[in-house]
C-alpha positions as CSV (number, residue, x, y, z in Angstrom):
1,X,0.0,0.1,0.1
2,X,1.5,3.6,-1.0
3,X,1.1,6.3,1.7
4,X,0.9,9.8,0.5
5,X,0.9,12.6,3.1
6,X,0.2,10.5,5.7
7,X,-2.8,8.8,3.8
8,X,-2.7,4.9,2.9
9,X,-4.4,5.5,-0.7
10,X,-5.7,2.0,-1.6
11,X,-7.8,2.5,1.8
12,X,-9.3,5.9,0.8
13,X,-12.6,6.6,-0.4
14,X,-13.2,7.9,-4.2
15,X,-13.9,11.2,-2.6
16,X,-11.0,11.1,-0.4
17,X,-8.8,10.2,-3.7
18,X,-10.3,13.0,-5.5
19,X,-9.5,15.5,-3.1
20,X,-5.9,14.1,-2.8
21,X,-5.6,14.3,-6.6
22,X,-6.4,17.7,-6.7
23,X,-3.8,18.3,-3.9
24,X,-0.9,16.9,-5.4
25,X,-1.2,16.0,-9.3
26,X,-0.7,18.1,-12.6
27,X,-2.7,16.5,-15.5
28,X,-1.7,16.4,-19.0
29,X,-3.6,18.6,-21.4
30,X,-5.5,19.9,-18.8
31,X,-6.7,23.3,-17.3
32,X,-6.3,22.4,-13.8
33,X,-8.6,25.1,-12.6
34,X,-11.5,23.3,-14.3
35,X,-10.1,20.0,-13.3
36,X,-11.0,21.2,-9.5
37,X,-14.7,21.3,-10.4
38,X,-14.8,17.8,-11.8
39,X,-15.6,14.3,-10.5
40,X,-13.4,12.1,-13.1
41,X,-13.6,8.4,-12.3
42,X,-10.4,7.1,-10.8
43,X,-9.5,3.7,-12.6
44,X,-8.8,0.8,-10.3
45,X,-8.4,-2.0,-12.9
46,X,-9.1,-3.5,-16.1
47,X,-10.2,-6.0,-18.0
48,X,-10.7,-6.9,-21.7
49,X,-12.0,-3.6,-23.2
50,X,-13.7,-2.6,-19.8
51,X,-12.0,-0.1,-17.1
52,X,-13.5,-0.1,-13.7
53,X,-13.2,2.8,-10.9
54,X,-13.0,2.8,-7.4
55,X,-16.6,2.9,-7.1
56,X,-17.0,-0.1,-9.3
57,X,-18.7,1.7,-12.3
58,X,-17.7,0.0,-15.5
59,X,-16.7,1.9,-18.8
60,X,-15.7,0.7,-22.2
61,X,-12.5,1.9,-23.0
62,X,-13.5,3.9,-26.2
63,X,-9.8,5.2,-26.8
64,X,-7.6,2.5,-25.8
65,X,-6.2,4.2,-23.2
66,X,-4.9,6.8,-25.2
67,X,-4.5,4.6,-28.3
68,X,-2.1,2.3,-27.2
69,X,-4.0,-0.8,-25.3
70,X,-4.2,-3.3,-28.5
71,X,-5.2,-6.6,-27.4
72,X,-7.1,-5.5,-24.2
73,X,-6.2,-4.9,-20.5
74,X,-5.1,-7.9,-18.4
75,X,-4.2,-10.4,-21.5
76,X,-3.0,-13.6,-20.2
77,X,-0.2,-13.8,-22.6
78,X,1.0,-10.2,-21.8
79,X,0.6,-10.6,-18.0
80,X,2.5,-13.9,-18.2
81,X,5.5,-12.3,-20.3
82,X,5.6,-9.7,-17.8
83,X,5.8,-11.7,-14.9
84,X,8.3,-14.1,-16.2
85,X,10.6,-11.4,-17.2
86,X,10.3,-10.3,-13.4
87,X,11.9,-13.3,-12.7
88,X,15.0,-12.8,-14.5
89,X,15.7,-8.8,-14.5
90,X,13.4,-5.7,-14.7
91,X,15.9,-3.3,-16.2
92,X,19.9,-3.6,-17.4
93,X,21.1,-0.5,-19.3
94,X,22.1,-1.1,-23.4
95,X,25.0,1.3,-23.0
96,X,27.6,-1.1,-23.7
97,X,25.2,-4.1,-22.7
98,X,22.8,-6.0,-24.4
99,X,19.9,-8.6,-23.2
100,X,17.8,-11.4,-24.6
101,X,14.2,-9.1,-24.9
102,X,15.8,-6.3,-26.7
103,X,17.3,-8.4,-29.4
104,X,14.6,-10.8,-30.1
105,X,12.1,-7.9,-30.1
106,X,14.2,-6.4,-32.7
107,X,14.0,-9.0,-35.0
108,X,10.3,-9.5,-34.5
109,X,9.9,-5.7,-35.6
110,X,11.9,-6.1,-38.5
111,X,10.2,-9.0,-39.7
112,X,7.0,-7.3,-39.7
113,X,7.8,-3.6,-40.4
114,X,6.5,-2.5,-44.2
115,X,8.6,-4.1,-47.2
116,X,9.3,-2.6,-50.4
117,X,12.0,-1.1,-52.6
118,X,14.1,-0.7,-49.3
119,X,14.2,-2.5,-46.1
120,X,14.2,-0.9,-42.6
121,X,16.8,-3.1,-40.8
122,X,18.0,-1.5,-37.8
123,X,15.8,-0.6,-34.3
124,X,17.1,1.9,-31.9
125,X,15.0,2.0,-28.8
126,X,13.5,4.9,-26.7
127,X,10.6,5.1,-24.4
128,X,7.9,7.3,-26.0
129,X,6.6,8.7,-29.4
130,X,8.1,12.1,-29.0
131,X,11.7,10.3,-28.2
132,X,11.3,8.4,-31.5
133,X,10.9,11.1,-33.4
134,X,13.6,12.9,-31.9
135,X,15.7,10.3,-32.6
136,X,14.7,10.2,-36.2
137,X,15.3,13.9,-36.8
138,X,19.0,13.6,-35.1
139,X,19.8,10.8,-37.0
140,X,18.6,12.4,-40.4
141,X,20.6,15.8,-39.1
142,X,23.6,13.8,-38.6
143,X,23.5,11.4,-41.7
144,X,23.8,14.3,-43.8
145,X,26.4,16.1,-41.8
146,X,28.6,12.8,-41.9
147,X,28.2,12.5,-45.5
148,X,29.5,16.1,-46.2
149,X,26.0,17.6,-46.8
150,X,26.4,20.0,-43.7
151,X,24.0,22.5,-45.5
152,X,21.2,20.0,-45.0
153,X,19.8,21.3,-41.6
154,X,15.9,21.7,-42.6
155,X,12.8,19.6,-41.7
156,X,9.7,19.6,-43.9
157,X,6.5,19.2,-42.0
158,X,2.8,18.8,-42.6
159,X,0.2,21.6,-41.2
160,X,-1.8,20.5,-38.7
161,X,1.0,17.4,-37.7
162,X,1.8,16.1,-34.2
163,X,4.8,14.4,-33.5
164,X,5.1,14.7,-29.5
165,X,6.0,17.5,-27.1
166,X,9.6,17.7,-26.7
167,X,10.9,20.5,-28.0
168,X,12.6,18.8,-31.4
169,X,9.2,17.3,-31.8
170,X,7.3,20.3,-31.6
171,X,9.9,22.1,-33.9
172,X,8.0,20.0,-36.4
173,X,4.7,20.1,-35.1
174,X,1.7,22.1,-37.3
175,X,-0.9,22.5,-34.6
176,X,-0.9,26.1,-33.5
177,X,-3.1,25.5,-30.6
178,X,0.1,23.2,-29.0
179,X,2.9,24.6,-30.5
180,X,2.8,28.4,-31.3
181,X,3.4,29.5,-27.8
182,X,7.1,27.5,-27.8
183,X,8.4,28.9,-31.3
184,X,11.1,30.8,-29.7
185,X,12.3,27.6,-28.2
186,X,12.2,25.8,-31.6
187,X,14.2,25.3,-35.0
188,X,12.6,26.6,-37.7
189,X,10.9,24.0,-40.3
190,X,9.2,24.1,-43.5
191,X,5.5,23.8,-43.3
192,X,3.4,22.2,-46.1
193,X,0.2,21.4,-46.8
194,X,-1.3,17.9,-46.5
195,X,-2.5,16.5,-50.1
196,X,-0.8,19.5,-51.8
197,X,1.7,17.4,-53.9
198,X,2.7,20.3,-56.1
199,X,3.2,22.7,-53.3
200,X,5.6,20.1,-51.6
201,X,7.6,19.9,-54.8
202,X,7.7,23.6,-54.9
203,X,9.4,23.6,-51.4
204,X,11.7,20.6,-52.4
205,X,12.8,23.0,-55.8
206,X,13.4,25.9,-53.8
207,X,15.0,24.4,-50.6
208,X,16.0,20.8,-51.6
209,X,19.6,21.1,-50.7
210,X,19.2,22.3,-47.4
211,X,16.5,19.9,-46.5
212,X,17.6,16.8,-44.4
213,X,14.3,15.1,-44.2
214,X,10.3,15.6,-44.3
215,X,8.6,13.8,-41.6
216,X,4.8,12.9,-41.9
217,X,2.2,11.1,-40.1
218,X,1.0,8.3,-43.0
219,X,-2.6,8.7,-44.2
220,X,-3.8,10.2,-40.9
221,X,-3.0,12.9,-38.8
222,X,-4.5,11.8,-35.5
223,X,-3.9,14.6,-33.0
224,X,-5.2,16.9,-35.5
225,X,-9.0,15.3,-35.3
226,X,-8.1,12.3,-37.5
227,X,-7.3,14.2,-40.7
228,X,-7.2,12.0,-43.7
229,X,-4.8,12.0,-46.8
230,X,-5.8,11.9,-50.3
231,X,-5.1,8.1,-51.8
232,X,-1.8,8.3,-53.4
233,X,-0.4,11.0,-51.5
234,X,2.0,9.3,-49.3
235,X,3.2,7.2,-52.3
236,X,4.1,10.6,-54.1
237,X,5.7,12.1,-51.1
238,X,7.8,9.2,-51.3
239,X,9.0,9.7,-54.8
240,X,9.6,13.4,-54.3
241,X,11.8,12.3,-51.4
242,X,13.8,10.0,-53.6
243,X,13.8,12.8,-56.4
244,X,15.4,15.2,-54.1
245,X,18.0,13.3,-52.2
246,X,15.5,14.0,-49.1
247,X,15.3,11.5,-46.3
248,X,11.5,10.5,-45.1
249,X,10.4,9.8,-41.7
250,X,6.8,8.1,-41.1
251,X,5.7,8.5,-37.7
252,X,3.8,5.3,-37.1
253,X,3.4,6.3,-33.5
254,X,-0.5,6.5,-33.7
255,X,-1.2,4.6,-36.9
256,X,1.2,1.5,-35.9
257,X,0.1,-1.8,-35.1
258,X,-3.4,-2.4,-36.7
259,X,-4.7,1.1,-36.1
260,X,-5.4,1.8,-39.8
261,X,-6.4,-2.4,-40.6
262,X,-2.9,-3.2,-41.7
263,X,-0.1,-3.8,-39.4
264,X,1.4,-0.1,-40.5
265,X,-0.1,2.5,-42.4
266,X,2.7,2.9,-45.0
267,X,1.9,-0.8,-46.2
268,X,-1.5,0.5,-47.7
269,X,0.5,2.7,-50.4
270,X,3.6,0.4,-50.8
271,X,5.9,3.0,-48.8
272,X,8.8,2.4,-47.1
273,X,10.5,5.2,-45.2
274,X,13.9,5.9,-44.6
275,X,13.3,6.1,-40.6
276,X,10.2,5.0,-38.9
277,X,9.2,5.8,-35.2
278,X,7.1,3.7,-33.3
279,X,5.4,3.7,-29.8
280,X,2.0,3.3,-28.1
281,X,0.8,0.0,-29.6
282,X,4.3,-1.4,-29.4
283,X,3.8,-3.1,-26.0
284,X,0.1,-3.5,-26.1
285,X,-0.6,-0.6,-23.9
286,X,1.1,-2.2,-21.1
287,X,4.9,-0.3,-20.7
288,X,6.8,2.7,-22.4
289,X,8.5,1.5,-25.0
290,X,9.4,3.0,-28.3
291,X,11.4,2.4,-31.4
292,X,13.0,4.1,-34.5
293,X,13.8,1.9,-37.2
294,X,16.1,2.6,-39.8
295,X,17.7,1.2,-43.1
296,X,21.1,-0.3,-43.4
297,X,22.1,2.7,-45.5
298,X,21.2,5.2,-42.6
299,X,22.9,2.7,-40.1
300,X,26.0,2.0,-42.5
301,X,26.4,6.1,-42.3
302,X,27.3,5.9,-38.9
303,X,30.2,3.4,-39.2
304,X,33.4,4.5,-38.6
305,X,36.7,4.4,-36.2
306,X,36.1,5.8,-32.7
307,X,38.3,9.3,-33.6
308,X,35.9,9.7,-37.0
309,X,33.1,10.7,-33.9
310,X,30.6,9.2,-36.1
311,X,28.9,7.4,-33.2
312,X,25.1,8.5,-32.6
313,X,25.2,10.1,-29.4
314,X,22.1,9.7,-28.0
315,X,20.1,7.2,-25.3
316,X,17.9,6.9,-22.6
317,X,18.4,5.3,-19.2
318,X,15.5,3.2,-20.0
319,X,16.4,2.6,-23.5
320,X,15.3,-1.0,-24.4
321,X,14.0,-2.1,-20.9
322,X,13.6,-5.7,-20.3
323,X,10.3,-5.8,-19.1
324,X,8.9,-3.4,-21.8
325,X,10.5,-5.6,-24.5
326,X,8.9,-8.8,-23.0
327,X,5.5,-7.1,-23.4
328,X,6.2,-6.1,-26.9
329,X,7.2,-9.4,-28.0
330,X,4.2,-11.1,-26.3
331,X,2.2,-8.4,-28.2
332,X,3.4,-9.1,-31.7
333,X,3.2,-13.0,-31.0
334,X,-0.6,-12.4,-30.2
335,X,-0.9,-10.6,-33.3
336,X,0.1,-13.9,-35.0
337,X,-1.2,-16.4,-32.9
338,X,-5.0,-15.0,-32.6
339,X,-5.1,-13.9,-36.1
340,X,-5.9,-10.1,-34.9
341,X,-5.6,-8.3,-38.2
342,X,-7.8,-10.9,-40.1
343,X,-10.1,-10.7,-37.2
344,X,-10.4,-7.1,-37.7
345,X,-11.8,-6.9,-40.8
346,X,-15.3,-7.9,-39.8
347,X,-15.3,-5.4,-37.1
348,X,-14.0,-2.5,-39.3
349,X,-17.2,-2.8,-41.5
350,X,-19.5,-3.0,-38.7
351,X,-17.9,0.0,-37.3
352,X,-18.7,1.6,-40.6
353,X,-22.2,0.6,-40.9
354,X,-23.1,1.6,-37.1
355,X,-21.5,4.9,-37.4
356,X,-23.4,5.6,-40.7
357,X,-26.6,4.4,-39.2
358,X,-26.6,6.1,-35.5
359,X,-24.1,9.1,-35.5
360,X,-23.8,10.4,-39.3
361,X,-27.5,11.5,-39.2
362,X,-27.2,13.5,-36.0
363,X,-28.1,17.3,-36.9
364,X,-25.0,18.3,-34.9
365,X,-22.4,16.0,-36.4
366,X,-20.9,17.9,-39.5
367,X,-18.4,15.1,-40.9
368,X,-17.6,11.4,-39.7
369,X,-13.5,10.7,-40.7
370,X,-12.3,7.2,-40.5
371,X,-9.6,4.8,-41.3
372,X,-9.6,1.6,-39.4
373,X,-10.4,2.0,-35.6
374,X,-9.3,5.8,-36.1
375,X,-12.2,7.6,-36.0
376,X,-13.0,11.3,-35.7
377,X,-16.6,12.5,-34.9
378,X,-16.2,16.3,-36.0
379,X,-19.6,18.3,-34.4
380,X,-21.2,21.2,-35.9
381,X,-20.0,24.7,-35.0
382,X,-20.4,25.6,-31.0
383,X,-18.7,28.3,-29.1
384,X,-15.3,27.5,-27.3
385,X,-16.8,28.2,-24.0
386,X,-19.2,25.8,-24.5
387,X,-16.5,23.2,-24.6
388,X,-19.0,20.8,-26.5
389,X,-16.4,17.8,-27.3
390,X,-15.7,17.8,-23.6
391,X,-19.5,17.6,-22.7
392,X,-19.9,14.8,-25.2
393,X,-17.6,12.6,-23.3
394,X,-18.9,13.7,-20.0
395,X,-22.5,12.2,-21.2
396,X,-20.6,9.0,-22.5
397,X,-18.6,8.6,-19.3
398,X,-22.5,8.4,-17.4
399,X,-23.5,5.8,-20.1
400,X,-20.3,3.7,-19.5
401,X,-17.9,4.8,-22.2
402,X,-14.6,6.5,-22.0
403,X,-14.0,8.9,-25.3
404,X,-11.6,11.7,-25.6
405,X,-12.3,15.0,-27.2
406,X,-9.9,17.1,-29.8
407,X,-11.4,20.3,-29.5
408,X,-15.3,19.3,-30.9
409,X,-14.1,16.4,-32.7
410,X,-14.9,13.5,-31.0
411,X,-12.2,10.6,-31.0
412,X,-13.2,6.8,-30.7
413,X,-10.2,4.3,-31.2
414,X,-11.1,1.1,-29.5
415,X,-8.9,-2.1,-28.9
416,X,-8.3,-4.1,-31.8
417,X,-9.9,-6.6,-29.4
418,X,-13.3,-5.4,-29.2
419,X,-16.1,-7.7,-29.4
420,X,-18.8,-7.1,-31.9
421,X,-21.4,-6.8,-29.3
422,X,-19.1,-4.1,-27.3
423,X,-18.6,-2.1,-30.5
424,X,-22.4,-1.7,-31.0
425,X,-22.6,-0.7,-27.3
426,X,-19.9,2.0,-27.9
427,X,-21.2,3.6,-30.9
428,X,-24.8,3.7,-29.4
429,X,-23.6,5.6,-26.2
430,X,-21.4,7.6,-28.4
431,X,-24.6,8.5,-30.6
432,X,-26.7,9.0,-27.4
433,X,-24.0,11.2,-25.8
434,X,-23.7,13.6,-29.0
435,X,-27.1,13.9,-29.0
436,X,-27.9,14.5,-25.5
437,X,-25.0,16.8,-24.9
438,X,-25.4,19.0,-28.4
439,X,-29.2,18.9,-28.1
440,X,-29.3,16.9,-31.1
441,X,-31.9,14.8,-29.7
442,X,-34.0,18.0,-28.4
443,X,-33.9,19.4,-32.0
444,X,-35.0,15.9,-33.3
445,X,-38.0,15.7,-30.9
446,X,-39.0,18.9,-32.0
447,X,-39.1,17.9,-35.7
448,X,-40.9,15.0,-34.9
449,X,-43.6,17.2,-33.2
450,X,-44.1,19.6,-35.8
451,X,-44.1,17.2,-38.7
452,X,-46.9,15.2,-36.6
453,X,-48.7,18.3,-35.2
454,X,-52.2,18.6,-36.8
455,X,-52.4,20.5,-40.4
456,X,-48.7,19.9,-40.7
457,X,-47.4,19.6,-44.1
458,X,-46.6,16.2,-45.3
459,X,-43.2,14.9,-45.6
460,X,-41.5,14.9,-49.1
C-alpha cells in the first residue's frame, strides 16, 4: 500500500482520492482550474476492453487508454510475459550491454515492418513517441553531416501535424494551439499543406539542398482530429523525397500496430520510409517503449573509427527496458497467434455501418472521418466556451464509455480486441452522448412533433 502525505491510498474512499488528486497532481493537457470542479473516474483495474473505477463502475475503453491498448487489458499472454521477465531482471542498461528481450523484439519488429524497394533493418529503442521522433530527426541531421552535406539542416513537416511534445518534436509540429507558444525555443522548419503534392515539390525545388528530411504521419493525422490524406499522397511524397535526396521519416506512433487495418499505415501505399518511429501499441499498452527503425543505408553512414566521431550520441536510461520488451514480444506474438488483423476486418465493416446508421444522421455531426479503428466525429460549430467536445465525453462517461475530445472532434479508437457486441454498445453510447450533450435529441424531437402536429405539411 502506498502512503501519500499520511494517507494509505488504497484504503481511501473515492472522494478522498479525488481530493488528494487535486492537492498533489498536475494532469497532462488539462486546465487544472477546471479540473478542480470535476468528479472524474479514478480507474482501479481493467479487464478486456473494460475499465473499472474505485466505485465499481464499468466503462468501455473507447480510446484504448490513449490509443495504446491493442489486445485489451489484462491479456493473459502479456501478463505472463511481464511476470516471467520479472523473475529474470526488470532493467539493465543497453549502454555497453545487451539482453535477450531487446534482441528478440528487434528481430520481430523488423520482420513485420513495411516491405518494398528498401528495407528497414535496424532498431534504436527509446521510451515514447516524442523521443522516437527526436531520434529520427537527429539521425537524419547527423547522417547528412557525416556525408558532407552539412547544409542539409532543415525539416519539412505538414500543417496540423503532431509528433510529440519534446522540443525537437514540437519544432516539426503544425498544430498552432499546441505549438505556437513554444516557437521561440524551436528550430525553424518548412511547413507544407497535407495533400498538396505540387506545393511540396515547390518547397523541394527551392530548398532541396537544405532539407535533411520530411516527417509525416502516414494516411491519418491523429491529433489534428483524424484528418485523412488523399489516396496516393504518401506514395507521391516518397517519390519526391527520392528525387531530391531528402530522407523520409514516417511517424507510425498512432497509426502502427493495426490501427488503420494493416500492421502499419505505410503498407497501404507500398511505401517504406528511411526512418520509422513506433510506440503506443508496441507493448500492447502495458509499458512505455518506443523504437526508431532505420534502413541499412542510414545505419552504415554512422560506422567509422572511434576518432572519426560518427557515433550517434543519444540514449536514455530506460532504452530497451527488458520488461517493456517482453510485453512487446508478447504483443507481436498475440497478433500472429490470434490472427488479430484478419479478425479485425469484419469489425471494421461493422464499425462503419454503425457510425453511418447512428451517428452520421445526427444534426450536430458535421463529418465523420475514419480509417480502420481511427475515428474522428466532428461536431457542428459551437462556441469555444461551451467545450462541447468535453460535454459529449462527460455524457458518454455517464453511460459507461470513455471517449476523448480533440476540441469539438470526438475521438473513437477502441482496442483491436473489442467484440462486436461491445462495438455496438460503444457506438450507441457515442450517438446518445452526442445527441444529448449537443441538443440534437431535442431538435429531433421538435422536428418529430412539428411533423405530426395537426395541419402539418406532409413530408416530402
